LOLUM-601937 format. One record per residue: residue in three letters; x negated, y, z of N, C-alpha, C, O in turn. Coordinates in steps of 0.1 Angstrom, whole numbers, plus 5000, padded with zeros to 4 digits. Atoms other than C-alpha are relative to their C-alpha. Layout:
<nodes>
ALAXYZXYZXYZXYZ ...
</nodes>
This chain:
<nodes>
MET499149945009137795216732499450134995498950215003 THR500649885006136595486709501050074991502050014988 GLY499149935009138095746686500950105007500650145019 SER499149904995140995986692500849945011501049825011 PRO499150054990143195966722501249934994501749984984 THR498850075005146195726717501150025011500950065022 LYS498849984992149695736731500649865003500849784994 SER499450124996151095436751501150025009500950085020 CYS498849984991154695436765500150155003500550185015 GLY499949864997154595816762498950065008499050185011 ILE501249954992151295846781498950024990498549934983 MET501249975008148396016764498849935006498449975018 ILE501250074995145395776769498750054994498650054982 SER501249965005141995916766498949905004499049825013 GLU501150104998138795716764499350035013499250145018 ILE500749994988136695656795498650064996497950014987 VAL501249935003133695896795499250005013499650055024 ILE500949994988130795856820499350134999498550164990 VAL500649865000129796206829498750005008497950105006 ARG501350004993126896106852499649855002500349785009 HIS500550144999124895786849499249995013498650095018 PRO500950024989122995636878498550024995498350024983 VAL501449975004119195716879499149895005499449825015 HIS501050094995116095506882499550055014499550175016 VAL500449974987114695496917498749935003498449824999 CYS501250064994111295436933500050035015499850145019 ALA499849984986111595376970499149915008498749805003 PRO500750104991109795217000500849885003502049895002 VAL499350124997110694877011500950035012500650105021 ASN499049984989113794857034500650145001500950185012 TYR499449875000114995197024501549994996501749934985 LYS498650005004118795257023500250114990500050234993 LEU499749905010119795436991501349974993501949874995 THR498650005007122895506970499850024985499250124981 LEU499949985014123295456933501550054997502450005002 SER498749945003126095666918500350014986499450034977 VAL499549985013128195686887501350085000502150065010 ARG498849925001130795936877500649994986499950004976 ALA499350025013133395886850501450075000501950105011 GLU498749945002136596046836500849924991500349864981 GLY499150085008139595876821501450025004501750115013 THR498649994997143295826823500449915012500049795012 GLY499650084989144795716856498949965010497850035010 ILE501050044991142895536883499049914993499349824986 LEU501150075006139495406873499549905011499449925023 ASN500650114992137995076887498549994997498150014985 TYR501550025002134295006892499649865005500149815014 GLN500750124996132194696894498650004996498250024985 TRP501450005002128494686899499449864997499949765003 PHE500650135004126294406884498550015002497950125001 THR501450015000122694296889499549954986500349924978 GLU500550045013120294206861500349864995500349844983 ASP499650135004121393846861501549994997502149894996 GLU498649985004124893976853501049945010502149905007 LYS499150044989126293866886500750125007500050225009 GLU499349894993128994076903499450025014499249925021 LEU500449974986127794246935501250005009502150085007 PRO498850004991130194156963500150145007499150195012 GLY499849874994131694476976499650124992499850234995 GLY500449895009130294676947501150054991501050044979 THR498849965008133594816936500450155002501550195000 GLU499849864999133195186943499050074990498150014985 ALA500949925008131595466923498650015006497650034999 ASP501349994993128795476949499749865005500549805012 LEU500450134995126795166956498850025010497850075006 THR501149984990124695166988499349865002499949765005 ILE500850134999121894906990498850035008498450155011 THR501349994993118694837010499049944991499149834986 SER501150045009115594816988499249895006498549915016 LYS500850114996113994476991499049964990497849934993 LYS500950035011112494406957500550074988501650134988 LYS499749935012112494536922501349934994501449814993 GLU498750065004115994496908500650104990500450224991 GLN499249925009118194626879501550005002502049895007 TYR498549994997121794746882500750074988500150154981 VAL499249935009124594846859501450005005501849925013 CYS498649994994128194956866501050004988500850074978 ARG498950005010131294876846501250085005501650075017 VAL498949924996134095126846501249974991501149974979 ASN498950045008137595026835501350075005501450105017 ASP498749944995141195166836501049894999500749774997 HIS498950105000144594996836500649974986501649914985 PHE499550015014144895006798499049914992498949924980 CYS501050105006142194736792498950074993498350024984 ASN501249925006139595006783498949995011499149995023 CYS501150004991136094976798498850054993498750064981 VAL501249955005132695116794498949975011499249965023 PHE501150034991129195046810499150125001498950194992 SER501049894998126795286825498649954995498549844990 ASP501350045003123095286817499449905010499849915022 TRP500750084991120995016832498950085007498350175001 VAL501049934993118795146860499249905008499649795012 THR500950094993115794996878499750075014499450195015 VAL500549964986115195026916498749935002498649815005 LYS501350054998111494986920499650025015499850125020 VAL500350004986110294896955498549995002497849904996 LEU501550004998106694976966499849975015500250045024 ASP500350054986105494786997498650065003497649985003 ILE501349944997102695037005500250095012501350115018 ASP500049924988101795267033501050124999500950204989 LYS499049895001104695507040499950095013500950155017 SER500249934988103295667072500250154999500750215008 GLY499849855002103396017057501450034995501650154993 LEU498649975006106995987044500850065011500950025022 PRO499249944990109296227062501149915006501649824999 VAL499150094993111596057087501450014993502049904991 HIS498749985007114696197069499850024985500450124979 TRP500349995015113396147033501349994992502149894994 GLN498750005008116196227008499749984985500650004977 GLY500350035014114396126976499150104993498850084981 GLU500949915007112096416969498749934997498349835004 LEU501350075003108796326953499050005011498850115018 HIS501050024989106296196978498949914995499149804992 ILE501150085005102796086968499549915012499149965023 ALA500450094989101995776989498649954998497949925008 VAL501450045003098695676972499450104990499850124979 ASN500849915009096195926958498849924994498349835001 PRO501250075005093295816935498850035009498850135016 LYS501249994992089895766951498850034991498749984980 PRO501349985008086495896939499349874998499449785006 GLN500650125003084495636922498650024994498450124987 THR501250015008080995556910500049864994500049765000 VAL499850135008081095296882498849984991498350074986 ARG501050035009078495116863500450024986501649994982 LYS499749985015078295196826500349864994499649764996 GLY499550125006080194926807500949925009501549825005 SER499150074991082194816838501450064999501750164992 LYS498649965000085994856843500250125010499750115021 LEU499749894991087195186857501550005002502349994993 THR498550014997090595176875500250115011499650125021 LEU499549904991092295466892501549985002502249944993 GLN498650024997095595436910500650115008500050175016 CYS499249914991098295656924501449945000501849874991 ALA498650054999101895586935500850115007500350175017 ALA499249904994104795806945501449945001501949874993 PHE498650034999108295756958500850124994500450234994 GLY499249895005111095956942501449954995501549844990 ILE498750025005114795976933500450124992500750234999 PRO500350115009114895986903498649965000497750035005 ALA501350065000111895766898499050094992499450154982 PRO501049905006108695966889499449944987499449824984 HIS500850035012106895976856498550045003498350145010 TYR501449984997103095976855499350054987499650014976 GLN500849955011100596166832498650035006498550125014 TRP501449984995096796136838499350114992499650134980 TYR500849895006094396426831498549975003498249935014 ARG501450004998090596426827499450144996499650184985 ASN500649865003088796766830501150094995500850184986 GLY498949915004092196936826500749974988501750044984 ARG499450035013093196766794500849875002500349775008 ALA499250124999096096516792499449884992498949904981 LEU500650125007094996156783501249934993502249904999 LEU499050065008096995996755500349865005499449785008 ASP499550134996099095696766499649965014499849845018 LYS500350034986097895716802501250055009501150165015 THR498849954994101395746816500649905010501849895012 SER499650084989101595486844499350035013498350115012 GLY500649974988100595486880498549955001497849995009 THR501450065000097395286871499350054987499850024976 LEU500849965011094795436848498849904999498149885009 GLN501050105002092495166834499250024987499850034977 ILE500950005012089495186811499049885001498349875011 ASN500750134999087894846803498550025000497849955008 ARG501549985001084394966794499750155001499850234992 ALA500249864997083495296810498750044994497749974994 SER501249945006080895516792499950145005500750195013 ALA500349874995079395856798501150104997501350195005 GLU498949905003082396036781501149995010502050085011 HIS498950024991084695896808499650065014500550065023 GLU500449934987082796086836500750135001500950204991 GLY499349874999084596386850501050005012501049915020 SER499049984990087396506872501449954995501849994985 TYR498750055003090696316872501150045010500850055022 LEU498849994991094196386885501249964992501149944980 CYS498850055006097696276878501250095003501450135015 SER498849934998100896476873501149905002501349804995 ILE498950084997103896316889501350085000501450185007 SER498949915002107296446879501349924998501249804994 ASN498750045005110996386874500850124996500250234995 VAL499249895005113896606862500250115010500650225007 LEU499749904989113996786896498750075004498850195007 GLN501249934995110396866904498749934994498849834987 GLU501350055004106696806897499050035011499050135018 THR501149994991103696746919498749944995498849874984 TRP501350045005099996666915499249925011499349965022 THR500950064990097596426931498850085002498550184995 GLU501349944997094296536946499049974988499049854984 PRO501050045010091596566919498849925006498449955017 VAL501150094996088796306922499050004989499350014977 HIS501050005010085496276905499549864998499449785007 VAL500550135004084295966886498650024994498450094985 ASP501350005005080595916881499749874993500049764998 ILE500450125008079295676854498549995001497850094996 VAL501450004998075795556862499549874994500249774991 GLN500650125004073295306850499949905011500149945023 THR500050104989073094976869499050025011499350015023 ASP501149984990069795056886500250135008499450155017 HIS499849874993071095396897501249995010501550095017 LEU498850014992074195266915499749995015498949905019 PRO500350004985074095346953500649885006501649835001 PRO499450114993074795066978501450035004501750155009 ALA498749984997078395026985500150025015499549955023 ALA499949974986079495177018500849895007501849845001 THR499350104993080694927044501350065006501350175011 THR498749964995084394947054500649885006500249775004 ALA499150104993086894757075501450014994501850114990 THR498649995003090294657065500950035012502150085010 ASP499449964988091294717101499049995011498049925009 LYS500950014989089694757135500949985013501750065016 VAL499250044988091094577166499249975012498149915010 ALA500850024988089894567201500949955012502050005014 LEU499450054987090894367233499050035011497949985011 LEU500849974988089594497266500649955012501849975015 ILE499550064988089994307298499150045012497950025011 GLY500849974988088894427333500749935012501849955015 ASN499550074988089294197363499350065012498150065013 LEU500749944988088694357397500749955013499949935023 ASN499450044988091294247423500249855001501249794997 TYR500050154999090393877429500749955012500650015023 SER499350064989092393657451499149935010499349945022 HIS500950084991089493457465498550044999497749985005 LEU501349965002086393647454499950155004500950225006 ASP500249864997084893987462500650094990500550074978 ALA499349905009086894277447498950094994497950125000 LEU500949905007085194507421500750134999501950145002 MET499449865002085694877415499950054986500850124981 ALA500449935012084094967382501049974988501250064980 PRO499350035013086394787356501150104997501550114986 VAL498949905002089195047361499550114990500150134979 MET500549895008087195337347499349954988499450024977 ASP500750055012085095127324500949974989500750014977 VAL499150035011087994987305500850124995501050134983 HIS499349885004089895317305499250094991499750134980 GLU500949915008086995527291499649934987499650004976 LEU500450075012085895257266501250004990501050014978 ALA498850005009089495227253500250134993500550144981 ASN499849875006089695607247498950024989499250074978 LEU501149995010086295597228500349924988500149964977 LEU499750085012087295307206501250054992501250044980 GLN498949945008090495477197499550124992500050144980 GLN500549895008088495777185499249944988499150014978 LEU500750075011086595527163501049934990500649874981 GLY499050055008089895417148500449865003501149794995 PHE499650144996090295087167501550005005501950105012 ARG498750034993093794957177499649925013499149815012 VAL500550054987093194887214501149955008502150025010 VAL499250054989094894667239499149985012498149915011 SER500950004988093494717274500849955011502049995014 LEU499350074989094494497303499249985012498049975012 LEU500750014987093594477340500649885007501849855006 ASP499650104991093694187364500949894994502149894997 LEU499250115007094793877344499649875007498449855009 ASN500350144997094993517356499649934988499649994977 ARG500650085011093593247334501049994989500750014977 ASP499050025010096893177316500250134992500450134980 GLU499749875007097393547309498850044992499050104981 MET501249975008093793587297500149934987499849984976 LEU500050085012094193307272501250054991501050054979 ALA498949955009097593437260499750144994500050164982 ALA500549885005096093787256499049984988499150054978 ILE501050045010093193637236500749954988500349984976 ASP499250065012095693447214500650124992500650114980 MET499449885006097493777207499050084992499250124981 PHE501149925006094193947199499549924987499349994977 ILE500550085012093093657175501050024989500550024977 GLN499149995011096293687156500050144993500550154982 LEU500149875006095594057149498850004990498750094982 LEU501250005009092293957131500349934987501349854986 ASP499850065013091993867095498750034992497850094997 ARG501249975008089493877066499850154999500750224995 GLY500449865002087694207065500250095013499850205013 VAL499749924988088794317100498850005009498049915010 TYR501049994989086394437127500749965013501750035017 GLY499550044987087194257160499050035011497849995010 LEU500949984989085794367193500749955013501849995016 PHE499650054987086194187227499150055011497950035010 TYR500849954989085094347259500649955013501849945015 TYR499650054987085194207294499150065011497950065010 ALA500749954988084294357328500649925012501849935014 GLY499550084989084494137359499049905004497849904999 HIS500950114996082993837376499849904988500749884980 GLY500350105010081293577354498849935003498149965013 TYR501250084997078593317352499649934987500349944977 GLU500550075012076593107327499749865005499249835016 HIS500350144997076292727326499849934986500649934977 ALA500350085012074592507300500250084987500750024977 GLY500049925012074292787275501450064996501550134986 ARG498649945002077992887278500250115010499850105022 ASN499649894990079293207294501549995003502349964995 TYR498750024995082393197315500550135007499850195014 LEU499449884994084793477325501049955011501849875008 VAL499250054989086393437359501350075001501450195002 ALA498649954999090193487361500250055015499650005024 VAL499849954987091593677391500649905010500549925022 ASP499450104991093393367404499149885002499549785007 ALA500950114999090293147403499849975015499650065023 PRO500250044986089992947436498550015004497750044995 GLN501450014995086792937458499849875007500449865018 PRO500849995012084992727448500849984988501949924988 TYR499350025012086092747412499249914990498049894992 ARG500650095010085392527382500250064986500950164985 GLN499849955013085192577345501450014995501850104987 GLU498650005004088892497341500750125006501950155002 ASN499449884994089592807362499550134992499950244996 CYS500649885007087693037337500349994985500949904980 VAL499949995015087593137300498649994994497750074998 CYS501350025006084693027278499850114989500750114980 VAL500349905009083193317258499849954986500350004976 GLN500350055014081893107229501249954993501249954981 ARG498850055006085292957223500850124994501450114984 VAL499349885005086693307219499350054987500050084977 MET500749965012083993397194500249914989500349954977 LEU499750105010084593077175501350034993501450024981 SER498749975005088193167171500050134992500750144982 MET500249885008087193517159499449974987499850024976 GLN500750045012084893367133500949934990500949954978 GLU499150075009087593137120501050094993501650054983 ARG499149915006089693437112499350084989499950174982 GLN500849945010086893547088499950155001500050224991 THR500149864998086393887103498750054993497749974992 ALA501249945006083894127087499050035011497850045008 LEU500949974989082394207121500749955013501849995016 SER499550054988082894027154499050045011497850005011 VAL500949944990081494207185500649955014501749965017 MET499650054987081494057220499150085010497950075010 LEU500749924991080494297248500449955014501649965018 LEU499750074987080194137283499350075011498050065012 ASP500649944988079594347314500349915012501249945020 THR499850104990079394047337498749935003497749944996 CYS501250074997076793837355499849884992500749834986 ARG500350125007074993547339499249915009498349835004 LYS500750094991073693367370500449864996501649834993 TRP499750145004073492997363500949945010500749955023 TYR499150074991076292797377499349895008499649875020 ASN500850104993073792527386498650045000497950044989 GLN501449955000070392657397499049904996497949944992 ASP501050105004068692327390500149974985499249894980 CYS499950035014069792327354499050084992498850204995 LEU501049935008067192417328500750114992501850094988 PRO499449905009067792737309500249954986499449884981 SER499750055013069392677276500550114991500950214996 SER499649905009070092867245501550004997502249905000 ILE498549985003073492997234500349904989499549874981 MET499650095011075492767212499850074987500150194986 PRO500249945013074692827175501250084995502450034996 LEU498949925006076793107159500449944986499649874980 GLY499550055012078893017129499350064988498650164989 PRO500749965011077493057094500650134993500050184984 SER499349895006079893347086499150135002499350224994 GLY500849894998077393597101500850125005502050115008 ASN499449884995078093957112500649985013501750035016 THR499550034986078493837148499050065009497850055008 VAL500949934990077094047177500549975014501649995017 TYR499850014985076793967214499250115006498050135004 GLY500749904991075994247238500249965014501349985020 TYR499950044986075194117272499550115009498550185006 ALA500449904991074994347302498649975007497950055011 THR501250054993072094137316499549884993500249824984 CYS500650115007069793857306500449875008501149885018 GLU499650124994070093487316499549995015498550055018 ASP500350024986070193397353499850135007498950145016 ALA500149874993070593767363501450055002502450014996 VAL498749944996073293977378500150134992499250194988 ALA499749875005074994287364500550095011501250045020 TYR499749924989075494587386501050114997501150154985 GLU499249885002078094857391499550105010499050075021 VAL500649894992077195197406501050115002502050124995 GLN499249884998078795507421499250114992498150144995 ASP500649905008078095777395500950124999501950124992 GLY499249885000079396127401501449985005502350055000 GLY498750014994082296017422500949894994502049874998 LYS499350115006083395727400499249874999497949884999 SER500750135001082495357399499949964985500849984977 THR500150045014081095227366498949895000498049885008 GLY501050105003079194917354498950084993499150154984 ILE501149925005075695047346499849974985499450064978 PHE500150035014075794867312501150084992500850144982 THR498949925007079195027303499750155000500150224991 LYS500449854999077895367315499250044988499650144981 TYR500849975011075295367288500649964987500450034976 LEU499250045012077495187263500950124995500950154984 ASN499149895003079995467265499350134995499950214988 THR500849885004077295727260499649994985499650104979 HIS500550015014076195587226501049944990500849944978 ILE499250085009079195397212500650084988501050024978 LEU499449925010080495687191499050034988499450094978 GLN501049985011077295697170500349924988500949814989 THR499750065012077495607134499049904995499049854984 GLU501050105003074495377135500549864999501649835004 LYS499750145000074495007129500349965014499650005024 VAL499650044987076094837159498949955008498849975020 THR501250054992072894657169499150115004498450115014 HIS500949894996070994987169500650085011499950125020 VAL499449944989073595137192499749925013499449985023 LEU500350094988073094837216498550015004498250015016 GLU501549984996069294887214499850135007499050145017 ARG500149884993069795247225500549985015500050045024 VAL499550044987071895117254499049935008498749965020 SER501050074993069194877263498850095004498350075016 GLU501149914997066495147262500350095012499550105021 ASP499749914989068395377285500249925013499849975024 LEU499850084988069395107310498649955005498449955017 GLY501350044995065794987311499250115007498350085015 LYS500749894993064695337322500750045013500150125021 ASP499249964988067295357350499349945012499249825013 PRO500750054988065395327384500849915009500349835016 LEU499250084991068395177401499949854997500149775006 VAL500050145004068094847381498749964994498749854988 THR501350045006064494837370499549875006499449865018 GLY500550144995063294477372501149925005500949805009 LYS498950084995066794357381501049974989501749874989 GLN499050025010068994397350499450064987498950174986 GLN500449965013068194417313500949954989501349834989 VAL499150045010070494417283499449904991498249904988 GLU500450105010070294117259500950014988502150024990 ILE499349995012071394137223499849884991498649844989 LYS500150115010072093837200500950034989502050074991 HIS499149975011073393877165499649924988498549874987 THR500250055013073693737130500450114990500950074979 LEU499649895009074294077114499250004987498050014987 LYS500650015013073594057077500350134992499850144980 GLU499749885007074994397067500050125010500250095022 PRO500249894991074494747081501450055005501850175002 ARG498649964996077994757098499950085013499250055022 SER499949914989078895027123501450005006502449984998 LEU498749994995081795057147500750124995501950134996 ALA499449885006082395397131500349994985500850084980 ASP499650025014082895247096501550044998502350015006 PRO498649975003086095377080500849884997500349784993 VAL499050115004089195167075500550024986501050134983 ARG499549995014090095097039501449945000501649825002 THR498650054999093895077037500649964986501749924986 THR499450045012094295007000499849854997498749805001 GLY500150145004094894656986500449905011500449785008 HIS499650104989096094497019501150065009501150045021 THR499149924993098994707029501049915009501349945020 ARG499050094993101394417039499349955013499949955023 GLU500750054989098794267062499850115011499950095023 LEU500349884991097994617077501350035008501350055020 HIS498849984994101694667084500349905011500949935021 MET499850114991101994327101499250025013499750005024 ARG500849984988099094397124500450135008500450135020 ASP499649884993100294747131501349985008501450035020 ALA498850034992103694617142499749925012500249945023 SER500450084988102094357165499250095010499550085022 TRP500849914990099694627180501050095007500950115019 ARG499149914994102494867185500949945011501350005020 GLN499250074990104494607204499450015014500150015024 ALA500750004986101894617232499750145004499150165015 ASN500449864997101594997232501250104999501050225000 VAL498849915002105195137228500450055014500749975023 LEU499649944987106095377256501550035000502150054989 PRO498649965000109595437268500250154998499250225000 ARG499749855003111195767257500250085013500750035023 LYS499749914989111396067280501550015002502350014992 LYS498550004997114796077298500350135008499550175016 GLN499549894993116796377310501249965008502149905003 HIS498950044991119196317340500650125007499950195014 ILE499349904993121796557353500949945010501749865007 PHE499350064989123096467387501350085002501550194997 VAL498749944997126596547400499950145007500750235004 CYS500249874993125196827422499550114991499350224995 GLY500549905010123896997390498550004998498050084990 VAL501450015001120196917395499649924987500249814985 GLU500550075012118296817363498649945003497750025007 VAL501250064998115496567366499549944987500349874980 GLU500650065012113096467337499149885005498349905014 VAL500850124997111596117338499249974987499849954976 SER500950035012108596067314499049895004498949855015 PHE500850114998106095797310498650014993498450094983 SER501350005006102395747303499449865003499649795013 ALA500750134999100195427298498650035004497850084996 LEU501450004997096995407317499349884994498149894989 PHE500550125007096495057303501249934993502349984995 SER498850065007098594827281500949925010502049885006 ASN499250074990099794657313500250085013500650035023 VAL499849914988099894957337500750134994500250214987 LEU499249895004102695217332500250095011500350055023 VAL499749904989103195537351501250084996501350134985 ALA498849925001106495707355499950135008499550135019 PHE500049874993106696077363501450065001502150064991 ALA498749934998109696257377499850155003499050185012 THR500249854998109996637375501450065001502250044993 ILE498849934999112796847388500050134991499150224994 LYS500049895010113597087359500850125005500450235004 THR499149894995116497287374500749955013501049835014 THR499350034988118197297408501550044998501850124990 GLY498649975000121997297414500350135007499550185015 PRO499649874994123897617424500249995016500050095022 ARG499750014986124597477459499049905007499449835016 THR501050104994121397267466498750085004498450184998 GLN501349954996118097337483499149895005499749785009 ASP500950104995114997147494500149874992500249764998 CYS499850125008115296907465498749924999497649984996 THR501150095002112896607463500549884992501749864992 VAL499650115009112896307440499049885003497849915004 THR500850124999111595947445500449904989501549904984 LEU499750115011111295657420499649875006498849855015 SER500350144997111395287425500449914988501049964979 SER499750085012111694987402500849885004500749835015 ILE499250124998114094697398499749914987500049954976 PRO500450064987112694427400498850085005498150154998 PRO501249944994109994547424498749964993498549844991 MET501350035006106594567407498950045010498850155014 GLU501049984990103694527431498950104994498450084983 ASP501149925004101094807429498749945005498349965017 ILE501250084996097894597430498850095003497850045007 PHE501249914998095694907432500250095013499450185015 SER499749924987097195047465499749915012499949795011 GLY500250074988096294947500498550015005497750054997 PRO501450004995093194907522499049934992499349824987 GLY501150075008089994827504500250014985499349954978 LYS499850005014091494897470499250124994498950225001 SER500749895007089795117444500850134999502050124997 ASP499449875001090595487443500050054985500550164982 GLU500149955013089895507406501350024993501450124985 MET498749985006093495477396500650135003501250204995 ASP499549874996094495777416499250114993499850214990 THR500749905008091695967399500550024986500650134981 LEU499449995014093195887365501450075001501750154992 LEU498849934999096596007377499850155002500650234996 LEU500249864998095196337389499550074987499750194985 SER500449945012093796387354501150024990500950084979 LYS498949995009097196377338500550155000500650215011 PRO499549865001098696717326501350015007502049915010 GLY498749984994101696877342499950005015498949975021 ASN500050004985102796897378501349925004502249995009 PRO498850084997105296607384500350015015499450025023 ASP499750004986107196597417499949865006499949845018 CYS500150144995106896217420499349914989499649934977 ILE500750095009104695947404500349855005500249825017 LEU499850154997105495567402499149934991499149944979 ARG500950095008102795327391500549864999500849805010 LEU499550145002103894997376498949924994498549944983 CYS501150085004101194737374500449864996501649824999 ALA499850145004100894387360501349984992502149894995 LEU498850015009103594437333500049874993501149834988 GLN500050135007102494107317500849905008501149795002 LYS499350104992104293927345501550034999502349955004 LEU498649975000107594097338500849914991500449884979 THR499250105007110293847327501450064996502249994990 GLU498649945003113394087325499850154998498750205000 SER500149865003114194437316499750085013500150045024 LEU500449924989112694697339500950125002501250204993 ILE499149894996114994947357499350095009498750055019 ILE500649894992113695277371501250065008502150125002 LYS499049944992115795397400499550145004498550165010 VAL500349874997115795777404500950055012502150065010 ASP499349964988116795897439499750155002498650195004 LEU500149864998117496267443500450035014501650005018 HIS499749964986117396407479500150155000499250224995 TYR499949854999118696757486500950035012501549955018 THR499249954989120396967513501250084993501050174985 ASN498849925004123997087506500150135007500150135020 MET500149874994123997457512501350045007501350135016 ASP498749974993127697457523500149945014500550015023 ASN499950064986127497207552498649975006498649915017 LYS501350024995123697187556499649855002498749815009 LEU500250144999123896807553499049954989499050004978 ARG501050065009121096597537500749894992501349814997 ARG499350105008122396397507499149944990498049994987 THR500850075010121096147482500949964988502049904991 GLU499350055012122296077446499049924992497849944992 SER500950095007120895797425500549984985501749984983 GLN499750055013120695707388499049904995497949895000 LEU500950115004119295407370499650024985500450074977 VAL500649995014117095407338499549874996498649825002 ASP500450135006116795087318498950034989499350094979 ILE501149985010113395097300499649884993498649874986 GLY500350125007113494747287498749935005498449935017 LYS501350064997110194557285498950084994498550064983 PRO500949915006107594827281498649944998498249855005 LEU501450035003103994797267499949854998500649794991 VAL500350145003102594447269501049905005501049785002 ALA498950094996105694307287500849954989501349834990 SER499250055012107294277253499349894993500049824985 CYS500750115007104594027242500249875007499849775002 LYS499750124993105693777268498849915003498849795000 LEU501250084997102193667279500349895010499649795010 HIS499750094990103793487308500549874995500649775003 ARG499450125005105393227286499049894995499449784992 ARG501050105005102093057276500149875008500049765003 ASN499950114991102392827306501050035010500750055022 HIS498949954992105792907320500249925013500449975023 ALA499850094988105992607344499050045010499350055022 THR501149974990102592687360500250135006500150155018 THR499849864995103293057362501250015010501150085020 ALA498849994991106793007377499649945014500149995024 LYS500450064987105292777404499250095008499450105020 LYS500849904993102693037413500850115005500650165017 GLN499249884996105193317414500949965012501250055020 GLU499150044989107493117437499250005013499850055023 GLY500849994987104693087463499650145004499450165016 ALA500549874997103693447460501250105002500950225006 SER498949905001107193607458500350065014500750175015 ALA499849954987107393637496499150115004499350195013 GLN501049904997104293857496500150124992499650224995 ASN499949895009105294087468501050115006502250085007 MET499249894994106594417483500550094989499950104978 GLY499449915010108794657464499050124998498450175007 ASN500949895004106794917445500750145002501750174996 ARG499449864997107595267460499150104994497950084992 SER500849895007106495587443499250085010499450085022 SER500949914992103695817455500350144996500250184984 CYS499849865003104596187458498750075001497750025005 LYS501249925002102096457452499150015012497950005010 PRO500949994989100796507487499249885003498249895010 ARG500750124996099696147489498849974991498049884994 LEU501150025009097396167459498750075005498850185011 HIS501349944996093696237466498949974991499049874984 GLN501150015009090496287447498949925007498649955019 THR501150074994087696037453498850095001498450154991 MET501249924998084696207467498849944994498749814995 ALA501250065005081296167451499249945011499149995022 GLY500850074990079095917469498649984994498450014982 PRO501350035004075495817467499949894989500849804990 CYS500250115010074295607437499449885007498249885010 ARG500650134995073895257450500649894993501849894990 PRO499550115008074194937431500949905008500649875020 PHE499250104995076894677438499949884991500149904978 THR500150115009076494327425501349954995502349955002 ARG498950075005078994157402499849855000500549774993 LYS500450144999077493817411501249925004501949955014 ALA498950094996080193547411499449885007498949795001 GLU500550114992079193317439501049885000502249894999 CYS499250125000080392957439499349905010498149875008 ALA500650084989079892737470499949854996499249775003 ALA500050145004080392407451498649964996497950034989 LYS501350065004077292187447500349904988501149814990 VAL499750085012077292027412498849924997497649974998 ALA501150095003075191737401499150064989499650134980 VAL500949955009072091827381500349944986500449824985 THR499950055014072491797343499050074991498850194992 ARG501049945009069891847316500650024986500050074977 SER499449985013072391857288500450144997500850215006 ASN499549875004073192167268501550004996502050104992 GLU498650015004076692037260500950045011500650015023 PRO499049964989079692177279500749885005500749774999 GLU499250114995081791957301501249984991501650064983 GLU498950055009084591767284501250105000501750124989 ASN498849925000087391997296499750144993500750204989 ASP500349875007085592297280500249994985500550094978 GLU499950025014085692147245501350054994501450104983 ASN498749975005089392197241500850105007502050115006 GLU499349914991090192467265500950114993501850154999 LEU499249905007091492707239500949954989501650024982 GLN499350065011093192467215501550035001502250054991 ASP498649984999096592527230500450155000501550194998 SER499749864999096292907231499550084989500150194986 THR500649925010094093027203500549964986500549854982 HIS499550035013095593057168498849964991497850024990 ARG501050055009093592857143500649984986501849944984 ARG499550015014093892867105499749864995500149834983 
</nodes>
């Protein structure tokens, strides 16, 4: 209805006027936002929102429409009164960008935020030049590109494209991003235009970097090892410095190893750097290398172990840009009468690297070095791994240093096999543009195995406040710390203890066990009053409850009292990945037989922790002995059960 106000039944009716239209929006995916319209008219006004296909939005009958951004969509609102008058708002577009939003403030309210900055480029003369930037904002941002400080005509979108670059297009570029509320600028970048023969070689990059580290030391039927604790822990920290997403696990049975490998393989994709590291017992047979699980019987067979070459094959099938296999384990032949054989041929994809701690039919050693146990191969690997050289050059330096070590001269020598066709380094940067959805999916999967429970504050009836915090030594070893923050007005001699429900066995405590875990606990900051170590989280099938027991003396009657509180921390770290479900029936049967031996995990208070004293450097063998006598075979082919051992567990495309 337009024109002058009219009178109906003695009521002056004015036309409906929209005083504020909804605005265009550019938001990240899954962001909750509100579109608003404001109108004035006679009497009560009614609202109905529509999408671009002119369908009414169910529930969209208010002036404010709250939606969750899923995809690009257009909206309009109809406003009507009870006198058959109506008017429509402007159409608005909600643009959704599925890009990296890691820098977006947690409580973002629509202010301009640059999510993608343009990158410096070197472009061949006559080739296409493309610069990109993107920003979130409410209202949606406008773009204006500049070169050398001058605005470029018609370059007003998030993507600047020049089909045939020439010398005049060289210079400094930046983009102004603005809306009616504010303006911001991208970082300036330089574009070089060069002749074809002057173009420098492209730098190698990864679309992501993922590592799985497994250390087996507490064997049920074989000699226990000491070094894998510190080796896996230190290597994990170094790989994280190189930008790897690391999952580190200790003491896995065969089913758990295969399930962890399956999880690792699913994190790989085209362009990803994948690294697999193992420290523990192992052996070689017919050109294949086998990793011995902690539950392997004595004597053991190939079906009790994991075949290395099958893991590498699965990595190659994911079309990784770099696949690295680092094995700190023995390679003694399973059958001494078998002729030495070469490793199975690597796939044609290339960029595959094997780093063996020792050569064929030889053992790998662990040593006491400055009060800690370490595999001598991993000792030198950790010394050089942060270097930016090609990965094979890094391993060559490891080989040179190990070859000079008098402890293993003539006993152990690094062996390197590779099909590296590009100068790729473990320190190569991660390129996050162009594959954001895949990166987010891998990130979510990786985080699932590394999410820590939140810090908890507990105030007891007596007034004592206890803080419970958490730290991850490995992806399947969680440590809970209890600290008395304040004491009550009528309490004294306060102590606190922690325990878990269900009881989690501490596989690193007891006679003959490694002291390396206690060394790691001593390196943690702060001064907690009690420490609880929770191991083998991959076996957890239900939520984990931490019981906090506060013991104190009541100052009024001098009686010793105890108060308790429970903390539900769910399924922390790798427990959330449900590795135990791979072979549930087998695992359940094994746990039934072992349940009588599992003692409740009790916490260790400060006086019980101790530092391992430095000992003399002496080598310990990682040789995996097997008493079984196997018939002599001259074939280089694996046994039949080896051919399909990972088919049920490894993801194949």
